[in-house]
N, C-alpha and C positions, 0 to 999 in steps of 0.2 A: 173579420169583426163586423158587428152590426152597423147599419147606416152607411155601408160602403156602396159606391156606385158600381153597378155590374155592367150595364150597357145602356144604350139609348134607343128607344123605339122610334122609327121614322115612318111617317104616313103622309100621303098627299091627297088633298081633296080638290077635284077639278072645279068645284063651286067656290072654292076658297072659304068654305065654312069653318068655323072653329072646331078643332078636333079634341076629343077627350079620351085619354088612355087609361086602361085599368087592367087588373089581373083577375083571372077566373079560377075558382077552386079553393077549397079550404086549406089543403096542404100547401099549395103555392102561396096562399095569402099569409101562411105562418112564416115563410122564409123570405118572401119577396114583396116589395111595394113599388108602385109606379107613380112618378110625378105626373099628375093628370094632364098638365098642359104641355110639359116638355118631353114627356115620354121617357124620362130617365128612370131606369130600373135600380132600386135600392135593396139591400139585404136588411131584413128585419132582425135576424140573429145569426150567430156564427154557424158556418157549415162544418161538418165533420165528414171527411172523405171516407174514413174508415166505417162510418155508420151508413152513409149513402153517398155514392160516388157519382150519381147522375140524376138530373131532374128534367122532367118533361113538363114545361109550364105553358099554360094557355093564357095569352094576353088578348085584350080587346081594345078596339079603337072605334069611337062613334062620333057621329055629327048629329045634326038635328034631324037627319033623314033616316038614320039607321045605325046598326052595329056590325062591325066586322071582327071576327076572331082569328087568331093565328097561333100556331104552336111553335114554341122555341125549345130546342134541346140544349140543356146547360150541363156541361161536364165539370165536375168539381176536381180541380187540380190538386195534386198531393203537396202537402207541406210537412216537413219533418217535425211533427209535433208529438210524436210518441217515443218515449224511451223504451229500450228493450226490456222485456219482462222475463224473469227467471221462472221456471216451472219446477214443480215437485220439491219445493223447499220444505224444511231445512235440509242442507247438504251435510252429510257426515259419513265417514268411512273408517274402518279399523284395518290396519295392515301390520304384519310382523316386521320387526326391526331389520330382519335379514332380507327384505324384499330387494331383488336385484335392481340395479340401476337400469332405467329404460322401461320398467314395467308400468303399463297403464293401470291406474288404480281407481279412476272415477271419471264420469262424464257429466258435465253440466249442460243445461239446455236453456237457451233464452231466445225469444222471438220478438220481432218488431213489426207491427202491422203496416208501417209506412212502406212506400214503394221505392224501388231503385236503391241508390246508395243509402238513403235514409232507412231502409229496411234490412240492409245487410249488416250482420252482427259479427264483431271480432271480440275475442276473449283475451284477457291478460290478468296478471296478479298485481295488485296494488297494496303494498309495495312488492317488488319482485321477491321471490323466494329463492334461497340458496339451495334448497333441497328438492323443490318440485317445479315442474314446468307445465304450462297448459298450451295445448294446440290452439293457435289463435282462431282457426276456422271451425274446428270440430268440437272444441271444448273438452278434449281428452286430457286429463291430468296424469302426468307420469313422474316417476322418481328419477331425479338427475344426479343424486349424490347419496352415498351410503348413509344409512340411518343408524342411530345408536340410542336405544331405549334409556341407557344409563345417563345419557346427556340430556335428551329431550323426550318426554313421554307423549306430547301432543303438540299439534300445530294448528293455529287459527289463521286461515288465509282469507283474504278478501279477493273475490273474483269480480273483475270489472267487465261488463258487457257494453260495448260502445258501437253505435251505428256509424256508417261511413259517410254521412252527409258532410260535404266539404265546407259548407257555410256555418252550420250550427249543429255539430254532432251532439247527440244525447247519449247518456250512459246511465247504467244502474249497477249497484254493488250487491253482492251476495256473499254470505259467510260460508266457508267450507271448513269443517272441523275434521281434522285427521288425527286419529288416535293410534299411537304406536304400541303394539303389544310386545312383551318381552320374549326374548329367545335366549336360551342358555348359551351364551357366547362369551362370558366374562369369567376370568379366573377369580378365585376368592382373594381377599386381602386381609392381612392382620391389622387389628386395631389396637390402640393403646400401646403402640411401640414407643421406646424399645423395651424389651423384656429383661434386660440385664438386671441382676439383683445380687444380694449377698445372703449367705447362710452361715450360721454358726456351726463349727465342727461339733461332733457328738450330739447333734440334733437327733431326736428319735425318728426312726423310719415309719412308714405307713402314712396314710392320708386321712385316718379317722379323726374326728374332732373338728372337721371343717365347719365354720359358721354357716348357719342356715341360708343367709343371703348369698353366700358364695356358692352353696350347692344349688340354690335356685337359679343363680346366674349361669352356672354350668349347664343345668338342665335346659334352661331357656336357649342357650346357644346350640345345644344338641338338636333342638327342634328346628333351628334355623329361622325362627320367625320372631325373635325377641326385639322389641322396639329399642330397648336400651342398647343392644349390641349394634343394631343398624345405625343408631345415632352416635355410636362411639362413646357411650357413657358406661363407666364402670360402677358397680355397686360400692357403697361405702365400705371401706376397709379392704378392697380388693388388692391394693398395693401394700397396705400397712399391717394386715393381719399377721400376727405371730402365733404359731401353733402352741398348744399346751403340751403336756407331757405325753399325750396320746399319739402324737405324730406330727409330721412337718409337711405342710404344703408349701412348695417353694414359690410357685408363680401360677397364675391363671393365664393360659394361652388362649387367645380369642381371635377367631377369624370369621369373617362374614362373606356371604355370596354377594358379589357386586350386581348380579342380576336381580334388580329390586322388584321385578314383577312377581316372581314366585321363587324367592330365595330358598336354596337347599341347605340341608344340615351339613356340618363339617365334621370330618374324622381327623384325629390328630395322631401323629407318629413322630418319633425321634429318628432323625436321619443319621446323625454322626455326633461324635463328641461325648457319648455316654459311656465313659470309662467304667469298666466292671459293672455295667448296668446299674449304676448307683442311683439313677433316677428312673421313675416310672411316669409315663404320660397317659392319663386317662383318654382313651380313644374318643369318647363321646363328649365328656365335659371339658377336656383340655386342661385339667388340673395336673400340674407337674409336681410330683411328690417325691420325697426321699425314700429310696428303696432299700437302704442298707446302712450300716454304720459308716460314719464319715469322720475320718481322722485327718486333720489338716497336715499332720506331720508325715503322712503317707506320701512318698514322692509322687505318686500318681495323682494326688489331689492337691498338693501344696500350691500349685500355680493356678488352681481354679479349673473351670471347664468352659469350653466354647461349644455350646450346643447348637445344632442345626435341627429345627423342627419343621415338619411339613403339615400343612392343612389341606385336606382333600375333600372336595364336594362329594356328597353322597347321593346316589340315585334314589329313586323312590323305594326301591327294594333294599336300601341301605348298603348296596355294594358301592365300592369307590369308583368315581368317575375319573376322566382324564384332566379335569380342572384342578390344578394344585397351586400352592404357593409355599415358599420356604422362607425362613428367616433364621438368622444366626445371632446369638447373644451370649454374653459372658455371665458366668456365675462364679463369684469369688467366695472362697471359704474363709470365714472370719475366725481368727485364732481364739482359743480359750487357754487359760493358764493351767494346763493339765500335765506338764512335764517338768521334772526337776532337772537341774543341771547335771551333766554326766561327764566324767573324765574319760578319755580314750583308753585308759588303763587303770586298774585298781592299785597298781604298785609301780613305782618308778625307781630304778636303781642305776647308779652311775658312780664311777670312780674318777677322781680328779687329782691332779698333783697338789701336794700340800703348799707349794709355792705359787699357786694360782693367784693372779693379781686381783685386787679389789675391783669389782665390776666385771670379772670374768663370767661369761654366760656358760652355764653347765650344758653339756650336750645331751639334753633331755628333750624328747618330743612329747611335751605335755599339751594336750588339747582338751579344752572343756567347751561344752556346748549345751545350751538350752534350746531344745527343738521348737519351742514356742517362738513367736515373733513379736516385734515391737516391745512395748512396756512389759509384756509377759515374759520376756527373755532377759530381763535385767537382773544381775546378781553380783555379789561380792565374792572375791577369792582371797583367802588368807591362810598363812602357814602357822601351825601350832606345834610346840614341842620344845624340849630343852635346847637352849642355845639357838633357838630359831632366829635370834637377831643376828646370827652370823651370816645369814643369807637374806636377800630380798627378792620379792617376786613382782613381776609386772606383766600385764596390767592387773590392777586389783578390782576395778569396776568394769564390768563386761556386759555387753548386750549381744545376745545371740551366740556367737562362736568366736573363740580366740585361742591363739597359741600362747601358753604361759612360759615366760622366761624366768629361770632361777639364776640369780647372779650372786657372786661372792660379795659380802658386805664388809667383812673385817679380815685381816690377815689370819691365815690358818696355820696350825701346827700339828703335824701328825703325832709328835711325841706327847702332846697334851691331850688332844681329842682325835683319835684315828677314825672315828665313825660317827655319823649323825643319822638320826631317824626322826622324821617329822610326819605330822598329819596335815594333809592339804584339803581344805574345805571350800566348797562353792555353795554359798548360802543365799537363797532367795527370800524375799520378804514373806512369802507364803509359808506357813508352818509345814514342817516335814519336807519341804522342797530343798533338800541339802544334798550336795554331791560330795563324795569322800574318796580320797586316794592316799596311799602311803608313799612317802619319798624317803629313799635310803641313799645316803651319800657316803662313800668310802674315800678316805684320803690316801693317795699314793705317796709312800715315803720318798722323800728327796734327801740327797746327801748334803745336809746343811750344817754338819759339825765335823771338825777335824779331830783325829786321834791326839791324845795327850799322854805323854810318858809320866810315870809317877816321879821320876827323877831326871834331872838333866844329865848326870853322870853316875854310872854304876861302877863300883870297885869290887873286885873279887880276886881271890888267890887260889891257884890250883897246883897240886903236886905234879911234878913232871912225869910221874909214872901213871898218871890218870889214864885209864884205859880208853882207847879210842872207841866212841859210840856207847860207852857205858851209860846206862840209864838206871837211876834208882828213884825210890819214892822221895817226894819232896819232904825235906826235914825242916824243922823250925829255924835252923840256923841259916837257912837261905835268906831270911829277911835281914839277918845281920850282914850277909855278903852284899845284898842289894843296897843296903843303906850305908855301907861303908863303916860299920861298927867293928871294932876289933873282936875277932872270933875268940871264944873261950878255948882253953887249952885242949879240952877233949875233942873239940870240933876240929881244931887245926890239925890234930893228928889223923883225922879221917877226911880231909878235904878231897881226897881222890874219889870219894864216894858221892860228892855233891853234883848236882846239876844246876846250871845257871838259868834263871828265869827272868826275862825282862817283860814288863807289863805296861801296855798303853790302853787308855779307855777312850771310847767314842760315844757321845750322847745319842747318836742315831741308833735306830733299832733295825733289826733285820739285817739284810745284806750290807746296808750302808753303815751299820754299827759293828759289823764283824771286821776285826782288825787282822791284817796279815803283816808278817814281818820279813824284812829282807836286809841283807847287808848292802851297804852302798858299793862295796867292791867285794870281790870273792877272796876271803882269807883262806890260806892254804891249810889251816889246822882246825878251823871251826866251821860248824854248820848251824843254821838257824831254822828252826821249825816255823814255817810261815804261818801256821795256824795257832800254835801254842806260845810262840815266842821263846821256846826253849833253845838255848845255844848249846850245841854238842861239840865235844872235842872230836875232831875228825882225823887228827894225826898226832903222833906222839910228840910230847913236849920235850924239849931239851933245854934245861935251864942254862947250860953252858953256852948255848947258841943265842937264845933270846930270853931275857928275863921279864919282858913286859910286852903285852899286846894291847893296842887300842883299836877297838872296832866301832864303826859307825853303823847304827841300826836304823833302818827306815820302817816306820809304822804306817801302813797304807790301809785305809778303809775300803769298803766295797764300792765306793763311788769314785775312788782314785785320789782322795785327799791324803796328803802325806805329812808326817812329822819325823824329825831325826832325833836320835839320842846316842850317847856315847857309852861304851862299855870298856873299862880298863881291867885287863886280866894280868895279874901278877903270877908268874910261874915260880912255884916252890920246888925245891930240889927233892925228888923221891925216886926210888928205883923200883917199878912194877909195870906190868902189861895187862891189858884187858882184851877180851875177844873183840875182833874188828870185822865188821861186815865188808864184803867185797864192794858193795855199792852203798851209796848214801840213802837210796830209797829203791823200792821195788814196785813194779807195776805188773798187775795181772788183769786178765779180762775173761769174761764168760757171758753167754747169752742168758736172758731170762728164760725160765722154764727148762734150763739145762738139767739133765738127769744127775743124780747124786754120785758121789765118789769120783768127782772129776778134778783132775789136777789143775790148779789155778796158777801157781807161781812156785819157782824154786829159788831159794836164797842160800847164801853161805857166809859164814863168819870164820875168821882165823885168829889164833892166839899165839903170840911169839914165845910164850912160855913153853916149857917142856911138860910132857905128861907127868902126872895126871892133870896138871893145872891147865893144860890146853885142850882138854876134852870138853867139848862144847855141847850143850843141850839148848833146844829151841822151844820157845813157848809163846803163845799169843797172849800178850799181857793186856791188850786193850783193843776194842773194836768199836767203831762208830755205830754199828748196827748189826743185828743178827750174829751176835758172837757165837751162839751155839751152832750156827750153820757151818762153821769152819773148824777144821782139824789141821794140826801140823805134826809131821813125823820126819824122822831122819832117814834118809835113803842115800846111800853112797856118799855120805858126808854132807849132803845138802838138806836143808830144811824144806820139806815139800808141804805146801799149803794146799788143801783140797776142800771141796764143798760137799756136805753130806745131805743137803736138802735143796730142791729146786728153788730159785729166787724169783720174785715178782718185781719187775723193773718199776712198776708204778708205786711200789711200797718203799723203794729205795730213794732216799733223798738225793736228788740230782744224779741218780744212777751210779753213785760212787760210794764204796765202803772203804773206810780207812782203818787199817790194822796196825798195831804196834807189836812187832816181834822182838823178843829178847833172846840174845845169845849169852849164856852163862857158862863160865868155865868151872872146873872142879876144884879150884883152889879154895883155901880156907884162910880168910873168908873168901868166898867165891867172888869173882869179878864178872860183870856182865855189861853188855851194851844192847841198845835197842836200835831198830831200824823201822822207818815207816813203810808200810806196804799199802799201796792203793789198788783196790780191786774195782775195776770199771765193769759195770753190768750193762750189756747192750740190749736195747729195747727191741722187741718184736711187735709187729703191727697186729695186735690182737683186739683192738677196740675201734669201732667206726665213729666218724664225726656225728654229732647229734645236735639238731636245732632245738631251741627252747620251746617251739611250738610246731606242730605239723603244717599249719597254714597261718597266713597273716592276711588280714583284710584291712585295707586302708583306703582313704579317699584323699584326693588332691585336686586343687583347682586346675582347670584346663589351661590357665595362662601361666602355669609354673614355668620358670625359666629353664632353658636348656642348660644342663650341667647341674641343676639343683638336686639336692639330696631328697630322696623319697623315703628311704627306710634304711636302717642299719640292721643287718642280720648277723647273728653270732652263733656259730656252731662250736661245740666243745668236743674234744677228743681225750679220752681218759689216758691214752698213751702219752707219756711225759717227755719223750725224747723229741729233739728238734726234727728228727727225721720222720717220725710217725705221729707226733703229738700235735698240740694246738698250733704251734708255729709252722707246721707243715701244711696246714689246711689251705686249699685253693678253692675259691668260689667261682662258679660259672652260672650263667643265666641263659635261658632260652624261652621263647614265646613271643618276643617282640623286639624289633630292632630299635624301638624308641627308648629302650632302657638298657643300661649296662650295669655291671657290678664290679667293684674293685676286687680283684682276685684275692687280695690279701686281707683287706679290712672288712669286706662284706657290705660295703656301702653301695646301695642301689641309687643311681642317679639317672636323670633323663639325658638322652643323647640329642634330642631335637625338641622343637616346640610341639606341643600336643594340641589336638583339636577334638573336642568332645563330639562335634557334629560329624567328624569322620569316623571316630570310634570312641565309645563312651566307657568301655571296660577292657582291662587287660588282665589276663591270667598268665602269670610267669612261673616257671619251674626253676628253682635255684638248687644247684648241686654243690655239696661240699665234699671234696675228696682229700684224703690224707696223702702222706708221702710214700705210701706203698707202691710197689711196682707189679704190673701185671695182675694176676689173680690175687695177689696179696693186697692190692689197693682196696680201701674201703670207702664207701660213699654214704652221705646223708642227703635226704631230699626234703625240701619244703615248698609249699605252694604259696604264691603271693597274689592276692586278688586286689587290683588297683582300680578304683572307680573314679572317673573324672567328674568333677562338679562343674556345672555350667556357669559361664560368665557371658556377659553381653558382648561377644567379640565378632559377631557377624552382622554385616550391613544387610538391610533388606535388598533383595534383587528383584528385578522386573521379569515377568513372563510375557513373552510375545510382544515385546516392545520393539519398535514403535507401533502405534495403533493407527489403522487407516479405516475410516468409516464414511459412509454417505449419509447426508442429512438434508432433507428438503428445507429450503429457506421458508421462513414464516412458520416453522414448526411451533405448535402451541406450547405454552409453559408447562413445566413438570413432565416433559416427555423424555423417555429413556433415550440416551445417546449411545452409551457403551459402558462396559465395566472393565476397569483396569485391575490387574492382579499382580501383587508383589508377595514374595515369600521370604521368610526369615527362618533359617534352620535352628535358631536358638529355642530354648524352652520357655514356657510360661510367658510372662510379660516381656521377656527379652525377645520372644518370637512373635509377639502380637504387634501388628502393623496398623498405623493410622495414616489415612490419606488426606491430602489437602492440595488445593490448586494454588500453585505459586509460580508466577505472580498471580494475584487474584484476577478472576475473569468474570465480569459482570454478566456474561451471557450464559454461564454454566455454573452449576453447583455439583458438589460431590458428596456422597455418603462416606464419612470418614472411616467407617468400619468395613463396609462392603466394597468400596471403590466404585459404586455405580454413579455414573455421571448423568445428570438431567439438565434440561434447559431451564433457565430462569424466566422471569417475565419480560426480559429485555428482548426487543424485536430483533429477529435474525434476518437481516437483509443482505443477500449475497452481493448486491450492487452497492453496498454502503461505501461512499467515497472516502470516508475517513480511513487512512491507511492503518492507523493503530487499531481501530475497532475491527477493520477487516481482518487484520492478523489475529486478533483475539477470537474472532468467530471461527477462524480456520485452524487455530493452533491452541490446544489446551495443554499446558505444562503441569504435570501432576508430580508432587513431591510425596515421599513416603518416609516415615520414621517408625522405629519400633518403640516399645514402651519400657525399655530397659532404663537403668539409672547409671550413668546418664544415657539418654536415648541416642541411638545411632540413626543417621539419615543415609538413605541410599546414595551411593557415590554419584549417581546421575539421576536426573528427572526423567519421567516417561512423557513422551510427547504424543498426543492424540491429534492426528491430522484429519481435519474435518473437511470433506468434500461437500460443499453446499450445492445441492441440486437446484436447478433453476425453475422458477415459476414465471410466467409471462406477466410481470407486474411493473414493467417499465416501458414508457413510450420511447420511441426513437428520439434522440436529442441531437439537434444540429450543432455542429461545431463551428467555432469562429464567427458567430453571428456579430453584426448583420452581414448578410451575403451581399457583396458588391463586386462586380466584374467590369473590366474595361476591355474593349476589343476594337481594333482599328477597322474603320470602314474599308470596303473594297476587298476584303479577304475572300478567298474562294469558299464556297459552301463546303461544310464538313470541318471547318476550322474549330479547334477547341476554344471554348469560351470560359468555362469555370468548372472546377471539381467540387460538387456538393458532397459534403461528408456529414453523415449522421451516424451516431453511435447508439446502439441499444445495449444497455448493460446486461441484458439477459443473454443466455447462451443458447447454442443450437438454433433450431428454427425460431425460437422466441427472440433471438438476437440477430436473426438474418434480415437485413434491411434491403428493401427495394424502393426505387424512386419512380415517380411519375409527375407529370405536370397536370395541374388541376384543370378539369374540363371547363371550357368557357374563357380561358385566359388567351391572350394574344400570343399563341405559341407557334404560329405557322412558320416563323422564321427560325425557330430553335427546336432542338430535340434533346432529350435527356436519356442517357443509358440507364436502364432500370437496375442494373447490377452495380456498376461503378459509380454512378452519379455524375458522370462526365456530361456536361452540357455542350453541345456543338451547334453550329449554325447550319441552317438548311438552305440559305440563300445568301447572295452577296448583299451585305448591309450598306446602306447609304445614310450617312449621318445627316445629310441635308434633307433626307426624307423623314427619318425617325431618329432622334438623337438619343433616346433613352427608353429601355423596356423594363417592365415590372412583371416578373414571372412568378407564379405561385407554384412552389415545389412541395410535393407530398412525399414523406418518407414513411413506409409501412413495414412492420415486422411480419413474420410468417406464423406467429402464434395463432391459437384458436381460442377465443376470437382475436382478431388482429388488432394491434394498437398502431396509431399513426400520429404524425406531427406535420404541421404545415408551416412553411416560411416563405418569405419573398426574396427572390434574387433580383437585384437591380443591376441591369446590364447597361453600361454607358458606352455608346459608340464613339470612339475616338476619331478625331478629324484626321484626314489625310489630305495633303495638298493636291487635290484633284480638280480644283476649280480655278479658271483664269480670272484675273481682275477684269472688270467690264466697265467701260466708260459710258455714261449716259448724259448727254448725247455723245456720239463718237466724233462729231465735227463741230467746231466752234468758229463763228465768224465775228471778228471784233474790228472796229474802226477806232483809231486813236489820232488825235492831233499831234503833230510832230513836236509840239512844245510841252507835252505832258511832263510832269515832274519826275524826278528820279524815285524809284521804289513805288511807282504807281501800280496799283492793282489792276491788272489787265483782265483777268478772268479767274474764277474758282472752278476747278475741274470737279466733276462728280463721278467718282469711281467706286465700285463695290466689289467685294470678293465673298462668295458664298461660304468659303471656309471660315474657320474660327481660329482664334489665338494667333500665334505667329504666322500661321498660314494665311491669315486675313490681314495681317499688318502690312500696309502698302508703303512703298517708297516711289517717289516721282523723279523722272529725269527727262531733260530735253535731249532728244537723240538726233534731231535734224532741223535745218532751217534757221539756226541761230549761229551763223558763222561769225558774225561780228560781235556776238555776246551781248546783244542789247537786252536780252531777256533772261530771267531766271525763274525757277519753279520751286515752291516750298517742298523740302524733302519729305515732309509728313502731311502737310495740310493741302498740297496740290494747288496752291495759289500761284498763278503766273504773274510776275511783276517785271517792271522795267528796271534795268540795272543802271543805264545812263540815258540821257536825253536822246530822242530820235531825230533824225534829219531826213525829211522827206526827199530833200534834194540829193541825198546820198542813196538811200534805199526807200523806195516808195511803198513796198509791201513785203510781208514775211509769211512764209508757210512753215509753221512750227510743228514738228513731229514730237509728241510727248508719250512717254512710256511709263506705265505703272508696274512695278515689280513687287510680288509678295515676299514675305520673309520665311518662306518654306525652307526645307533642308537644302543645303548646298548641292547643286547638281539637279535639283528637282524644283527649282523656283519657276513660277509661272508669271507671264507678262500680259499686259493689255496695252493697246496704243490708241491715241486720239490725235486729231489734227486740228490745229488752231490757225485760222487764216487771219492775219493782222494787216489792215490797210492803214497807211500813214497819211493823215490829212495835212495839206499844205498850210503853212502860216507865213505872213510876210515878215520874214526875219532876216533878209540879206540885202546889203547895198551893192551897187556896181563897183567893180575893182578893175584897175589896169592890170594888164598882164605883165608889164614891166614897171619897175619903180621909177625909171628915167629913160629919156630918149635923147639921142645925140645924132645931129645930121649936118652935113656940109652942103652949102648952096653957093652957086656963083653969084657974084654981086649983080650981075646983069640979068638975074632971073626975072622973067616978066611977072607982072602982077597977076595974082589969081592962079599962080602955078602951084601945083601940089608939091609940098615940101617933104611930108612924112605921114605915114599911116599909123595911127595909134589904135591898138586893139584892147578891148575890155570884155569882162564876162559878168553875168548876173544869174543867181539861182532862181530868179523870178521868171525865167523863160525867154529872155531876149535872145535874138540872134547875135552873132558876133559883131560887136560894135554898133548894133542897131537895136533899139528897143523893140520888144515884141508885144 
């Protein structure tokens, strides 16, 4: 900067004259100035090394005598005052989106005119880019991540050029614009989904009549450049347009190219689901139109359509490319009321017993159906006709399809009304929508009446000579005989000519009303015609033997009901004989179609009269049928009956012909008798069984029970015998083991449960054979076609379950995961499946129709510590149901097991922080100190953790295993030298780039009892007067132990020199005290040995010793004392004076000699 001191010029003048300094030259004067007196050189303006790095300046110094000039070379030192400068701006580049990773795409250039580190330039992006990197030294920009034009079309990057000055680095920013060009790498997508829609049946085909905006929309899409399509906007009416009579466009299918740079046109095709090509899809416009007549009642169309359409990107030459997309959607056919109710037959016939109870359901299979659906299939059913109130039907209000039950409403009576005929109507609210069928009901006669005799008792009289077996025409007088009225005279004279007739009536009709007569016992002289009730005389009467006979007659109808009556026969005395047949009745037989002139039966009557009265002639007087077909002639005394025409069994009632043959004698008047002759005609098998129809077509629900009736078949045989006729027919069935037929009744029933999904249609062959044998047996054949109707009886089942997929954690939202697939073999909605995630999973969503699973916006973190969320991320449970009513759910859910692939997104984490370890001092090098454990939730190299100690830490005494994290000592530790270490441990993973964590391990060195207690000083000299008081403090010992804790806790003991126990020492405080008073005269000095013992472990305690010298000072504390308490001596009385008598001895602690003071 200006006015800065640069240097000072120095000059010396030997004359000591004042000196004047100056600068020479214009350039030098612009930059430099010199203080004239002091010679200090100043800058006039700032210097710029980059402009001029060196100056050669000429300075002058002068005194009064002259001037001296000198040249100074001034080097301008560099200062980092220039920021790097970018060249050739602005920076921009265009690259395709498929540029490979690692490709250099651009070079930036910046220079700095400063020198050294201040002129060295490094490059970087601010902020850093996820897709591009710049070489810090060369400025080369490269791609480091795959690009996607559809995600980002351009990047604006800031390049930072920074010099390397350590004190004050300077930097400059420049913009780099990177434009991404599109490449055809994206498949097309459908817009405006879903395409599911409805269409009315009977809609007109073809696609003409499309609104103009729809046609423009379609044309726009065909060009592939319509803004509305790319924006997902439909034209007004695209979804709601309903076609006119000219045609029906069902839906506009629209797909767009996701490559937005230069989108291509789309071609549309139908992949599947287009039954009978009922729809047409315009290849260019995507207009889905109806291509033919659509009848919802057609089984192929009733459940709707599941169409799969494909959109294909078109190349520039309009040929299809490999870029495609498909979608599946439903089209439901909406019903119109275009069907009238229909009965399954135009006429129903049935025969029921007349005694059927009220409520009895007639065995009629009446089914009525309106093939429309919903409200369009609602109708009423009612019965019309005479006496229709005798029966009721149910149900009467029906929707769709129902079986009609006809039940008896009132008691029935065959004798009153034997047959009913009604009209059955199914009436819909729409005019002309009426179904009609005729119902015919025949009553089967039941035996509900008993025979009744006209009288309780019949009285009759007979002449004893009445001819056995004689039959005459009924005369009026019979009534008199029956009623017990007295006979007129002319009658009584001819009673031998009468026949007796008993008569009972039965209100039943037919067989049940036909009365047969029997005797309760077998009288020996009378016979009773079971059919006519005629009582015949069968043996001669003898008045003299029996004058009266009482017979009990039983009248029995065809149903077995009986009534009894009595007949009283009075025998009148007469003398005559009548012809008598050898048998009471005769039986003959022949086959139908037998040739003429065939002898049938021979009979004979006898007459006890003599000729000519016993000459008998025979004649057929009565025949139940075909009288002209029989002749009777006499041959060898026999009446021979023969047939003159072949008979047809089917024309003979019950196959039996009843003849009455009369034998008449030649008497005058002639007498005769009759005999019944029964001719039995045997049937031949000349008629085959015949079904009412050659084929039967029926439908049944697939859930019909095993053993349920499917159909009653009835074959008829014109042969009327039990052997060959209707009763002989046996039915058989072939074609499927799932059905059987009652061999007698023709009832077809199921043998097991049916399954439409296994087989939907059965074709059965039913045979009816009669009782013929071998080649004479005849057969009738009918075909039965049974179609099973679907019910929702199949659960959806999974394909390829379970699913195992790999998914990278942190996958973006709406990314495809996988597609689950379930199938349901049922038809229509029963077979349409719907997917859902159960239980709900916030990390994934599923397309309910396609089963495609995608990620949601919730972050997928493989290392998520929440156990529940971790399970949800790795396990997707998918449930599936069909659309039946009620819907069926798959018996089990499908599980998608997601293997989350790792990204290095987690730092190693130390466990059990804070780290603290304890180690005993003195252990050998290599001892284990602590196991450092760090966990990286990533896996593989990303989760592989290595350990090291941070550089610069006091780690010379320790070493960490890079793999196991085990810290060991490298030297013998001494707590007394260093009691605690703080080690910085770094845990790093093997990811690229690597992630690391740092923590501090505190190592506390534990004390070991390795130091001895030390006294200071080790020797103590103490002098005490002998009269010191008890507990006198003699000295305080000073002892220390470099250990700590119990190892440094000292205990003091006197171990020597205290034999008389005059001293004690404090166990803890080390103070030596007197225990009792001292006595110098006893002990004048002590040498006490004291020992300090630490509280280390037993067996390893350490000791220190000190010596205390105690000198006891004398005090005058003792009087002289005699050695004896008394003295006794004997002396002679003449002992001279001054003679020694006794010597007394004494002592003193003051130091006298014995007896003499000292």
